[in-house]
N, C-alpha and C positions, 0 to 999 in steps of 0.2 A: 504494499499499500504506500500512497505517497502521504508525506508530511508536510504540512505548512508550519514554517517558522517564521513568525512576526514579530520584528523589533530582533535587530541582530548587533545589540549592543554586547557589553562584556558577557552577560549570562546568556543571550540569545545566540549569538556567535558560538560560544562555547557548546551548546546544545546542537546548534545545526551541524556541528562538526563531528559529535559523537555519534550522530545519527549518521553521517556520512560514512564514517568509519566502520558502522556496523552494518553497513549494506542497504540501506536505506535510502528511497528516493526522496530526495529533499526539496520543496521550492521556498524560497525565500523572499520576505519582503520588508523594506524598512523605509522609514519617512523620507531618510537622505539615501538616495539609491546608490551613490558609490561607496556607501560601507558594508554592501553585500559584494563587492569584486571579489576579496579573497575568497569568499564560500562559493561563488559562480566558479572561478579557478579549479577549486578543489571538487565539482562536480554538481554542486546544486544548481537549479534552475530559477531565475529572477521573475518574479511577478511582477506587472506594471502597476497593479492594486491589490488591496487587501482582497475584495471580493473574487478576483482572478486567483490568488495564491488560495483562497479558502476552495473556491469552486472545484479545483483539481485534486483536492485532498480529500482524505478520510477522516483525518484528525488535524485539528490547528492547535499549535502550541503559541500563546501569546505570551511573550519575553519583554514584558512593558515595565516603564518606571512605576505606574501606579493605576488604580481602576478607573481613573479617569480616561487615561491613555487609551485603556483596554476597551472602553464603552464607545470612543470614537472609533475606534477600528470595528468593532462588531457593528456599529450601525452602518459602516460602508461596506459590510459583508452581510448586512440583514437579509437580504433576499436569497442566499445559498447556503443559511445555517441550517436550514432543515435535513435531518438523517446524518450529520456532521456531528462528531464529537470535540468540543472547546476545552482546552485544558489552559487555565490561566496562572502563569507563572509569576506572581509578583505580591510584594509585602503591603497589606491594608487592613482593614479592619472586617470583623465579621458582617456588620452590616453591607460593606462593599460587596462581600462574596455573594450574599442572598441576593442582594439586587442584581447582581450579574447574572446569575444563575436563574432567576426568575423571567430574566429577558432573553436568554438563549433557548430555554425550554419552552417560552411563550412562542418562539418562532420556530419550534419543531427540533431542535437541536438538543444533543446531551452534553450535560457539563461536569466538569470535574477541575475542582481548586486546588491548587498546588502552592505548598510551602518549601521554599528552598533554604535549607540550611546548610549551606556549601558556597565555598568561593569557587569562581570559574574554574581552576586548575585542578579541583577535586572533582569535578562532575564526572561520571563514568567509574569512579572509584568507589571502594565499599565504604571509603571514609565520608562520602556525601549523605546526607540525608536528606530524602524527599518526601514531603507529607502530602497525601492525596486524599480527597473527600467529594462527596457529589454519588453520582450515578455508579453504583456497583457493577453494574453490567458493562458499562462503559469503560471501567477499570480492567477489567478481566479481559475485555475483548483487546485492550491495547496495552495489556502489561508488559509482553515481551518489548514493544516500542519504548514505553516509558523506561525500562529497566536498562536500554541505553545510556539515558541520561544518568542512573544512579539508580541503588535498590530502592523499589516503590515501596512506599509503606501507607495502606489504605487507614485511615484514622476515623472513619464514620461516613454515613449515608448522608446528613447534615451537610449541607453544600458550605458553610461555613466552619465547619469542622476542623480542617487544616489552617484557617487563618486563625483562628482560635490558639491551636497549638501553637503555628510559627511566632505569632505575636507574643503569647507566654513565655516561649523560649528564648527569643529575644530579650524579654523581661529580666528572666534570670541573670542575662550576661550583664545588662545595663545595671541592675541592681548590684551585683558583685563589682563589676568594674568601677562603677562610681564611690560605692562602698571603700573599695581600696584607695580612690583618689582622696576622696574625704578624709579617711584617717591619715594618710601620707601627708596633706595638708595642713591638719591639725598638729602633729608632731614637727613638721617643718617650721611652723609659726612659732612653736614653743621652744625651738631651738635646740631640739633633741635629734641626734644622728638618724637622718631616715633609713639609711641603708640598714643599720642595726635592727632598728624597728621593722623593716621589711622582712627580715629573715624571722621574725615570730608571726607574720601573717598566714603563710602558708599553713601551718599545723590548726590555726583559728579558723580556714576556711575548709580544710579537712575535716573538721567535728561538724560541719554542717553538713557536708558530703555524705558522711558515715551514717547520718542519722537520718537520711532521706527515707530508708524503707520502714522506720517506726513511724515517721513522721506521715507516710502515706496510710499506715494503718491507723493512726490516730484520727486524720480527716475523714477517712473512709467510713470508720466504725464509729466516729462521733465520741471517741473517749480521750480524755485529756489528762493524763497523769502528768505529775508535777516535772518528771524527768530531772535535770539539774539543778532547776530552781522552781519555785512557786511563782503564781502572778504578784501576791506581794512582793517578793523578792525581785522578781523582773521589773517592777514599778520603780523601784528605788534606782538601778542601774541606768533606765530610759529617762528618768528625770535629769541625771546627772548628764546623759549624752544630750539630751535637748539643751543642757545649759553650756557644754564644750562645744556643740556646733552653732550656737547663736552666731549670726554673723557671716557664717561660712558663704563663699561663693556657689558653693552646691546646694544650699541649704540642709537642713537636718536629717534630709532622707527619710521622712515621715515618722521621726521616733516621735514627736509631739502629739501627732494623731494617733498612734499605737499607745503611747502613754494614756492619751484621754480614754482610749477602749478599755485598757486593762483597769483603768480607775472604777470604770461603769462595771466591769466585771466583778471587782474587788467589793464594791459597794452592793452588789446582788450576791455577796454571801459566795462568791466562787474563788477567794482568794488561794486555796490549796491547789487548784489546778494549774496545769502547765501552760506555756505560751501558744500552743495550738489551739487552745481553747479562744482565739481571738478572731478566729475565722467562722465559728459557729454564729449564725443566724440569731438575732436575739439577744437579749441580756444575759 
């Protein structure tokens, strides 16, 4: 089958090259036509429009910067979407994914949303994490094609599941990275040896990683044992952190909000529970 790759930037170009390398027929389109020249030289066919690219393909992979660009391209191809599978590879909100899925399926197409947790150089390797959600039949039909990009992982039939998963994973990275930057800034401002402090950061982060399986159990089962500290004990540290981070250019990382949440739980008689209790709905 022929695969259309719409958008040939860093990710789209790498996707097209992987498909070509695994023997697929590939048609490419980019808003700036000259950016497809190297792919055409490698064996891809260049389309004059999005509609032309999609019309000659069974599955279309849209590798674009955001869902606004995705919607513009799909509008251009609206008359040829029926019977074809659309796979959107970009980062956006769950609302974006749901709206795009409704548009595609309303025109008779099948929809898959994809979250790409990999840099272009990792595509096609086992180190790439590619998340998919949406139409399960379309996923199974095109699994082998999608596998050329990286090991495909289907995470749910809801069209927004991959976007939710993808954005949450980015959140983990940002929370961790900004937490490290915030801590380094605090000790630097205090005149403390930053390199010496940094040597103690890894073990601290390691405690969080090692505790993930237990934390998952607590969230799923809605049980909140104290663990290393009770909510009352956490509250004292959270207040100190809020004070230490006051005035930081990176803010306080949300500890003031969490402290207020813990205060409410303590006031509700739950002071002996652990920190995971903060995710519980209600007091």
